[in-house]
C-alpha positions as CSV (number, residue, x, y, z in Angstrom):
1,M,0.0,0.1,-0.1
2,L,2.9,2.6,0.8
3,Q,4.7,1.9,-2.3
4,K,1.4,2.4,-4.3
5,I,0.8,5.6,-2.8
6,L,4.3,7.0,-3.6
7,F,4.0,5.8,-7.3
8,T,0.8,7.8,-7.1
9,G,2.9,10.8,-5.3
10,M,5.9,10.8,-7.7
11,A,3.2,10.4,-10.7
12,S,1.1,13.2,-9.9
13,L,4.2,15.3,-9.4
14,C,5.5,14.9,-12.7
15,L,2.5,16.2,-14.0
16,L,2.7,19.0,-12.0
17,V,6.2,19.4,-13.3
18,T,5.2,19.2,-16.7
19,A,2.0,21.3,-16.5
20,A,4.4,24.2,-14.9
21,A,7.3,23.5,-17.3
22,Q,5.8,25.7,-20.2
23,G,6.1,28.7,-18.0
24,T,9.1,27.7,-16.4
25,A,11.1,29.5,-19.3
26,A,9.6,32.3,-19.0
27,D,9.9,32.6,-15.6
28,T,13.8,32.3,-15.5
29,S,13.9,34.5,-18.3
30,A,12.1,37.4,-16.7
31,T,13.8,36.5,-13.3
32,T,16.9,38.1,-13.1
33,T,19.6,35.4,-11.6
34,N,19.8,35.1,-8.4
35,P,23.4,35.1,-7.0
36,I,24.7,32.0,-5.4
37,K,24.4,32.1,-1.8
38,F,27.6,30.9,0.4
39,S,27.1,30.5,4.2
40,G,29.4,28.4,6.7
41,S,30.0,27.4,10.5
42,A,32.4,26.1,12.3
43,D,33.3,24.6,16.5
44,I,35.6,23.2,18.6
45,Y,35.1,22.0,22.2
46,Y,36.9,20.9,25.5
47,R,35.4,18.5,27.5
48,Y,36.5,17.5,31.5
49,D,34.0,15.1,33.1
50,F,34.8,15.2,37.0
51,A,35.0,11.5,37.2
52,K,38.1,11.8,34.7
53,T,36.4,9.0,31.7
54,A,34.1,9.8,28.4
55,A,32.2,7.0,28.9
56,N,29.6,9.2,30.9
57,N,28.3,11.0,27.8
58,R,25.7,9.3,26.3
59,T,24.3,11.9,23.5
60,S,25.7,12.9,20.3
61,F,29.2,14.8,19.7
62,T,30.6,15.4,22.7
63,N,32.5,11.9,23.2
64,S,35.4,12.7,25.2
65,H,37.6,13.3,28.3
66,N,40.3,16.0,28.9
67,D,40.6,16.7,25.4
68,F,40.4,19.8,22.9
69,E,38.6,18.4,19.8
70,L,37.5,19.8,16.6
71,G,33.7,19.8,16.2
72,M,32.4,20.4,12.5
73,A,33.3,23.1,9.9
74,S,30.2,23.4,7.3
75,L,30.1,24.8,3.7
76,K,26.6,25.5,2.4
77,V,25.6,26.8,-0.9
78,E,22.2,27.8,-2.4
79,H,20.9,29.2,-5.6
80,T,17.3,30.3,-6.5
81,L,16.2,30.3,-10.3
82,G,12.9,31.7,-10.9
83,K,10.8,28.6,-9.3
84,V,13.7,26.1,-8.9
85,G,16.0,25.5,-6.2
86,F,19.0,24.2,-5.0
87,L,21.0,23.5,-1.5
88,A,24.2,21.5,-1.0
89,D,25.4,21.4,3.1
90,I,28.8,19.8,3.5
91,G,30.5,18.9,7.1
92,F,33.7,18.3,7.9
93,G,35.2,16.9,11.5
94,R,33.6,14.3,14.0
95,R,30.6,16.2,14.6
96,A,29.9,15.5,11.0
97,E,30.9,11.8,10.9
98,E,28.4,11.0,13.9
99,F,25.4,12.6,12.1
100,S,26.2,10.9,9.5
101,Y,26.9,8.0,11.0
102,T,24.7,5.7,8.2
103,D,27.3,6.1,5.4
104,E,30.4,5.0,5.4
105,S,33.1,6.3,8.3
106,T,34.4,9.3,7.2
107,R,34.8,13.2,8.7
108,L,33.5,14.6,5.5
109,A,29.4,14.2,5.0
110,I,26.8,15.0,3.4
111,K,24.5,17.4,5.6
112,Q,22.0,18.2,3.1
113,F,21.6,18.1,-0.6
114,N,18.1,18.4,-1.9
115,L,16.6,20.2,-5.0
116,S,13.1,22.0,-4.6
117,Y,10.4,23.7,-7.1
118,A,8.1,26.5,-5.9
119,F,4.4,25.7,-8.0
120,S,2.2,28.8,-8.5
121,N,-0.2,27.8,-6.0
122,G,2.5,28.2,-3.0
123,I,3.0,24.5,-2.7
124,K,6.9,24.1,-2.6
125,V,8.2,20.4,-3.2
126,T,11.7,19.3,-2.6
127,A,13.6,16.0,-3.3
128,G,16.9,14.9,-1.6
129,N,18.4,15.1,1.9
130,W,17.5,17.7,4.9
131,A,18.4,17.7,8.2
132,T,15.1,16.4,10.3
133,H,12.0,19.2,11.0
134,V,11.3,16.5,14.6
135,G,13.2,18.1,17.9
136,Y,14.0,21.8,18.9
137,E,18.2,21.1,18.5
138,L,19.9,21.5,15.5
139,V,23.4,19.8,14.2
140,D,25.1,22.8,13.8
141,A,26.5,24.2,17.2
142,Y,25.9,28.0,16.6
143,L,21.8,27.7,15.8
144,N,22.1,26.0,19.5
145,R,22.5,28.0,23.3
146,N,23.3,25.0,24.7
147,Y,26.4,23.1,22.6
148,S,26.1,19.9,24.2
149,M,23.4,18.3,22.8
150,S,19.9,16.6,24.8
151,Y,19.2,13.0,24.5
152,M,16.4,14.0,22.8
153,F,18.2,14.9,20.1
154,S,20.6,12.3,20.4
155,Y,18.0,9.2,19.9
156,G,15.9,11.1,17.3
157,P,15.8,11.6,13.4
158,F,18.9,13.2,11.8
159,S,17.9,13.9,8.6
160,H,15.4,12.3,5.6
161,T,16.2,11.4,2.4
162,G,12.8,11.4,0.4
163,I,10.3,13.8,-1.2
164,K,8.1,16.6,1.0
165,A,5.5,19.2,-0.1
166,E,4.8,22.2,1.7
167,K,2.4,24.7,1.7
168,T,1.5,28.0,4.3
169,F,-2.1,29.1,4.8
170,G,-2.2,32.1,6.7
171,R,-0.4,31.6,9.9
172,V,-0.8,27.6,9.5
173,G,2.1,25.6,7.6
174,A,1.9,22.1,6.8
175,M,4.3,19.5,5.6
176,I,4.0,15.6,4.0
177,G,6.5,13.8,2.8
178,M,8.0,10.2,2.1
179,A,11.0,9.1,3.1
180,N,13.7,6.2,3.6
181,P,14.1,5.3,7.1
182,T,15.6,7.3,9.8
183,D,19.1,9.1,8.8
184,F,19.5,7.1,5.7
185,K,20.9,8.5,2.5
186,S,20.9,5.2,0.7
187,F,18.8,2.1,2.0
188,D,18.7,-1.0,0.4
189,G,15.2,-1.7,1.1
190,N,11.8,-1.3,0.2
191,E,10.4,-0.1,3.5
192,K,9.6,4.0,3.6
193,Y,8.8,6.3,6.5
194,I,5.8,9.1,6.0
195,I,6.7,12.3,7.7
196,G,4.5,15.5,8.3
197,Q,4.4,18.5,10.5
198,L,1.8,21.1,11.3
199,S,2.8,24.4,12.8
200,T,1.6,27.8,13.6
201,A,2.0,31.2,15.0
202,S,0.3,34.1,17.2
203,A,-0.2,37.6,15.1
204,D,2.8,39.0,16.5
205,E,4.8,35.3,15.8
206,K,5.8,35.9,19.1
207,V,4.7,32.1,19.9
208,K,5.1,29.4,17.4
209,V,3.9,25.6,18.1
210,Y,4.9,22.9,15.6
211,L,3.6,19.4,15.9
212,N,6.3,16.7,14.1
213,Y,5.5,13.4,13.1
214,Q,7.5,10.6,11.2
215,G,6.7,6.7,11.0
216,G,6.9,3.6,9.3
217,K,8.2,0.3,8.8
218,F,12.1,-0.2,9.5
219,N,12.0,-3.8,8.1
220,D,9.3,-6.6,7.9
221,S,9.8,-7.2,11.5
222,S,10.3,-3.9,13.3
223,R,8.0,-0.2,12.9
224,V,8.4,2.8,14.5
225,K,6.2,6.1,15.1
226,Q,7.5,9.2,16.3
227,V,5.3,12.4,17.7
228,D,6.9,15.1,18.7
229,I,5.8,18.6,19.6
230,V,8.0,22.4,19.9
231,L,6.6,25.3,20.9
232,T,8.9,28.8,21.3
233,A,7.9,31.6,23.2
234,A,9.3,35.5,23.4
235,L,7.9,36.6,26.7
236,A,9.6,39.4,26.8
237,D,12.6,41.7,25.1
238,K,15.1,39.6,27.0
239,F,13.4,36.2,27.9
240,S,12.0,33.9,26.0
241,L,12.0,29.7,26.5
242,G,11.4,26.6,24.0
243,L,9.3,23.3,25.2
244,N,10.0,19.9,23.1
245,G,8.4,16.9,24.4
246,T,8.4,13.8,21.9
247,A,7.6,10.1,22.2
248,A,9.4,6.9,19.8
249,S,7.2,3.8,19.9
250,Y,8.6,0.6,18.5
251,Q,7.0,-2.7,17.8
252,F,9.0,-5.9,16.8
253,M,7.3,-8.9,15.4
254,D,6.8,-12.4,17.5
255,A,7.4,-15.8,16.7
256,E,3.7,-16.2,15.6
257,E,4.5,-13.1,13.3
258,D,2.2,-10.8,14.8
259,F,3.3,-7.3,16.1
260,G,3.9,-6.9,19.7
261,D,3.2,-4.5,22.2
262,M,4.6,-0.9,21.7
263,N,8.0,-0.1,23.0
264,T,8.6,3.5,23.6
265,W,11.0,6.1,25.0
266,W,9.7,9.1,25.4
267,G,11.0,12.6,26.8
268,T,10.6,16.4,27.9
269,A,12.7,19.8,27.8
270,V,12.2,23.0,29.0
271,Y,14.5,26.1,27.7
272,L,14.9,28.9,29.5
273,N,16.7,31.6,28.1
274,F,17.8,35.4,29.3
275,D,19.7,37.8,27.3
276,P,20.5,41.0,29.9
277,K,23.2,42.5,26.8
278,E,23.4,42.4,23.3
279,W,26.6,40.3,24.0
280,F,25.4,38.3,26.5
281,G,23.1,35.4,26.9
282,M,22.4,32.4,29.4
283,T,20.5,28.8,28.7
284,L,19.4,26.7,31.7
285,R,18.4,23.4,29.5
286,S,16.0,20.7,31.6
287,E,15.2,17.3,30.5
288,Y,13.5,14.6,31.6
289,F,14.2,11.1,29.5
290,S,12.5,8.1,30.0
291,D,13.7,4.8,29.1
292,S,11.3,2.3,30.4
293,K,11.4,-0.2,28.2
294,G,15.8,-0.2,27.8
295,L,16.0,0.9,24.1
296,N,18.8,2.9,24.2
297,V,20.5,4.5,27.4
298,F,19.3,2.1,29.7
299,G,19.7,-1.2,27.7
300,G,20.3,-4.7,30.0
301,Y,18.1,-3.2,32.9
302,A,15.2,-5.5,33.6
303,D,12.6,-2.3,33.9
304,G,14.7,0.3,32.1
305,G,14.7,3.9,33.3
306,S,14.7,7.3,33.3
307,L,16.9,10.7,34.2
308,V,17.5,14.0,34.2
309,A,20.0,16.5,32.7
310,T,20.4,19.8,33.5
311,T,23.1,22.3,31.6
312,L,23.6,25.6,32.2
313,S,25.2,27.2,29.3
314,L,26.4,31.2,28.9
315,N,26.8,32.8,25.7
316,F,29.5,35.7,25.0
317,K,29.4,36.9,21.7
318,A,31.9,38.9,19.7
319,G,30.5,39.5,16.5
320,N,29.9,36.4,14.8
321,L,32.3,34.8,16.8
322,T,30.4,32.5,20.4
323,F,31.9,31.1,23.5
324,I,30.3,28.8,25.3
325,P,31.1,27.9,29.1
326,E,28.5,24.8,30.2
327,L,28.0,22.9,33.4
328,R,26.0,19.8,32.8
329,F,24.8,17.8,35.7
330,E,22.9,14.3,35.1
331,K,21.3,12.3,38.0
332,A,19.6,8.7,37.1
333,S,17.4,5.7,38.1
334,E,20.0,3.6,37.9
335,D,23.9,3.5,37.9
336,V,24.3,3.9,33.8
337,F,27.3,6.4,34.6
338,V,30.9,5.4,36.4
339,D,32.3,7.8,39.1
340,A,36.9,8.2,39.2
341,D,37.4,4.6,40.7
342,A,35.4,3.5,37.6
343,A,32.3,2.2,40.0
344,P,29.1,2.3,39.0
345,T,27.5,5.8,39.6
346,N,23.8,7.0,39.2
347,Q,25.5,10.7,38.5
348,A,27.5,12.8,36.2
349,I,29.2,16.1,36.0
350,V,30.9,17.5,33.2
351,G,32.6,21.3,32.5
352,L,32.4,22.2,28.7
353,F,33.7,25.1,26.9
354,G,32.8,25.5,23.1
355,V,33.5,28.0,20.6
356,S,31.1,28.3,17.3
357,Y,31.9,30.9,14.2
358,N,29.1,31.5,11.2
359,F,29.1,33.6,8.8
């Protein structure tokens, strides 16, 4: 059934493109060629675990201890000609490698690579690879106020490869698409995921809400669905907040070839942002992460577990350069961390200093 939907959608897209093709030449000839837009970023960090080990890190991109690390250097190229758009986003470094973990092991990775077409009726269709719509945090360090990543980001999707259509209706936005299983730019199988998003904003755009979804079969014996909600609010000139809640459920086929009960991990986080000066701000992130089925962090524990991770990050800005000193404290229901004597413990404390630059 999913393949029929895919083929029908692709056929419809081809018809739309053909119908619009006659006007494309006129559109492009009458439109001044837009210059190619270049942008990029780079980040480095130093991380110190007070237990003197890298083993306590359970989230993305900061797997080190007492070491200066190169994060990622990125270069993004964008170009639009009439209704047609092109985007290529390349990253180099350990962060890029972990982001593209399903590819061959290399420090050079494709973060995004897609083509788009904007129809006259306001529908924009994009095909290729793009960063996920799910969650609050982003892969590029300069776009986050905390340098270390949340558990929800780390165990959720990073990117999608497929096709999607977007349209805005006043203050409401909608997106629906079909893609390979999560994070696979190339996938040797017939399975596809459905992805979607609904978004809206207040009249002054100070409050924005995003409802996100992905779901489908990874293979014949497992399937997944994830529902995610993000809210951002500018409450005052110097104070804003973000909220993120997500739940991912997995079903696995049993010996009778029936899908069993849902196995779910879920989390919620609040981001409190205070910016007393243009050059200085701070963010307090507090995240609760539940893994009662032992799907990731608490694998091997019969009853799974949960944890609370609290991170305070300061942001000192000097032009496009941002310095991010950070202190992170985590406390879990089980002894998933180790102390300085390599003994199991349920808590971890980490200090980190990150630097990011963007242009």
